N, C-alpha and C positions, 0 to 999 in steps of 0.2 A: 636806345632806339629815338630815332627824329621821327619825329609826327609830323605830316604837315595837315594830311585831313584824317577827319573820323569820319565811316559808313557806318548807319545803322539798313541794313538790305533785308528784307524780310517777305513772307508766302503766307497770308494772315485772313484765313476768310471768315473767322468771327472774331478777330481781334485778339485774343489772347498770346500769341504768339510776336504781335507787331508789341503789346506792351512791354513785354518780358525784352525783348532785345532794345526797345529805343529807352528805354531805362539802363540798362548796362552801358548803351552810346551816348546816352545824355551823360550820367555821372563822369564817364570816361573826359567827356567832353569839356566840363567842369576841371575834372583835375590837372590838364592838359591846356586850360583854355583855347579851344578851338569848339568853334562850331559844327554840328552835325549836320551832314550832307545824308538824304534818305533814299531809299530807294524801294518802292511797294510795287511789287512782281508780281501780286494777287492777282489782276485780272488777266486777261489772255493776250490783248492788247499792248498790256506792259511787259509781257515776254518775249515782245517779237525782236528787239535792239538789243545787241552784244555790249554789256557792259566791260571799263579796259578800268585795271587800277593799277598803279605806280607802288614803287616799293617803300614809298614815304606813308603810303597811304595804312588806315590801320581799320578794318572792315568787321562789324559784330553783325553775323550771319543767320538771322533765325527761321527757323522751321516747324512746321508741329509734324507731329510722331503719329502715323497713319499702320496701325498695324505692325509694330515695331520695326518701322523700318521709313524713309522717307518717301511722300506719296509718288508712287509709280507712273504716276501721271505727267508730276510736272519736273521728275528727275531729269528727262532730257534737257528742259527749258535753264534748269543750272549747268547742267555737262557743256551744255550751247551758246547762253547768255551770260556768262563770267570769267574772265578772264584777267590772270594778278600775275605781277612780274613782281615776284618774291615778297608776296604780300603778305603783313599779318594779319592773321584771321583770329577773330574767335568766332566759331560755331556753338552755338546754342539752339537746343528742340525743346519744346513743349509739349508736355503729354500732360495725360487725363487722370492722371493718378492710379492706370492699371502699370505700365512699365514703358520704359524707352527703348529696349530693346537693343538692336544694331543702330539707332537713327544717328546719334552720335557721330559715330565711326565712323558709320557712310557717310555722314556729312561732312565730316575732317578727312576720307578717302577722295572722295568726288573734284571737291574744291581743291585738296592738293595735288591733283592730276593736271589743275588748274594754274598750277603756279601762284597758291597760297600755300602760307605756312600757320599752322594753328600753334598758337601760342598759349591760349587757356580754353577753357571749354566746358559748360555747363548744360545739365538736363534741368527742369525746371517746371515744378506740375501747376497745369491750367487747367482750370475750369474744364471737363471732357466737353468736346460737340455734341456729343448724342444726348448726355443726359444732366442734368443740375446736381443730382447728388453724388456728383463723382466733382472730387475737386472744388468744393462747392468753397465761392469766395477769394479761391485760388488764384496768383499769388496775393497770402496776406498779409500781416505788419513781420508777422517772424520771419516768413521768405523773403520778405524785402531789407530787411536785416542781412540775411543771409547774402542775398546777392550782395548789397553792399560791400560786405567782407569780402567777398570773391572779387570785385571789382578795385575796391584797396589793394590785395596782396596782386590784382596782374598790373596794379601802376605801379609799383616797387619792381617788379619785375620789368616792366618798362623803361624805369627810370636807368635802373641798376646794368643793364645789361644790351650788347646788340646782336649776338651768337646765342641762338637759342636751339637745346638739343630738341629731339623730333618727341613733339607731345605725344602720351599714351593715355586714350580714355577707355573708359568700359564700351565692352560688343566684340561680338565675333568680327575678326577681318582675314578672309573673305567673309562678308554679313551672309546671315542666315535667310531662312525663305521667313516671307512676310507671316505674319502669326494668323494662326485659324481660327476664327471668328468661332464661339462655341452657343449654343442655345443654352437656357433652365437645365434641359436634360445631361447638359455634355457632349451631344453629339454637334456634327459641325451647323453651324448656319450658313447656310446660302442665300444670301440676299443680294447678290452681285446687281441683276436685273432690278433691283428695288426704285424706284423713283418717288422724290416728295408729292405728294397730291394736294388739290387745292381746294379748299373748301371756297362754291362757288358764293355764296348767300355770305362771307365773309370776305373776299376779296373785293377791293376800290376800284383795282386797276391802276396801281400805280406806278408800277411797274420796277419798284426795288429789287424785287426778287432779279428778275433778267440782269440789273445794272450790275449785282455784288455776284453774279454766279461765275466764281474763277476759268472756267470749261465753256462758259458762253454756252448753254446746254437750253436754257428757257427760252422760247419760242416769243420774239420780240410782240408776235400776232396773236399771242393766246399765249398769256402768263397761266394758264392751267397744263398746259402743254410742253415737255420736256423731251427736244427731240433729240438729243444727243444724251451721251456718259454722265453719270453722277458719279461724281466720287463721295459720294455722304459727308461732304462737308460741314454741313447743316447754314451755311451764309443765310439761303435763301429763308428757311427758316428764323434764323434767332433774330434776324432782321427785318423780316414784314411785320410793318407796323399792329396789320390787323389780325395776327395771329391765324394767317387763313392759309398755314403751308402747313402739313406735317407727315409723315411715313405709316402707313398701317400696312406696310408685308408682316404678314407673323413669323417670320424667322428673322429679322432685322429686331421688331419686338425682341423675341425671347431673348436674341443676343444681348441689345440694354438690360433689360430683366436680372439676368447674369451676373452682367455685370455693376449692377446696383444692388446684387447679394454679396458679391463676395472683394469687391475694391473698395467700400465705401471708408476703410482703414486709412488714416494720412499717408502717406507716401512721402518719401525723404527726396528731396533734392540733393544732385552730385554736381563737383564743383572740382575742376581740374585743373592745377596749374603747374 
């Protein structure tokens, strides 16, 4: 396969997906002696344009897993914002040590309908957005060795071929429903309306929370007010330098405790070449 440009494309509110996507793209860039072009479409204004790619492009496309799927509020931006021309694709999903569900096959399918052909794919564990107790420190050195091996296998595949069969990855196609979050007692946790609260004694008014919100829901005039939807990405919480943001919703907190109780055991990465 003749590669002209290598792209790293990602939606990454807390940085985990960016880390994995850039790592794969950078290693490919080194192997093929190409600079890596980067598209970060995490912020809403970055999702307003259409990005078109050629057949000589290779696109490493990273997304986080939300409830076993691609985030539903971002899915239309993928469907409307990216167009390939029989463009080589490496779909990657980052999941928080529970399950990547149908997210990988969903990403492959959605972009496949937009002119991209998946040549390899990966589901890699990253620290869970909700809690530091799941996927702590991942991807770690062992994960990065696995990622490097995946990239080397992919590079050999690209060097030795130009016509590639359809790639099969784990997951249901058509994709299933979004995972139903559970509370500690095993009943559904209904926290869709939950929004982060602000400790006004800690808040310094720096505005970082509003800047990093991927759906522009934090009021620019009052950072304690979340006027729009909240996708529970935790960007505002993780990036607040004063530790002034948190969730207090009881059902959400019960779900987090359930995750911490049942999903601490080290989960595997999955690679498809």
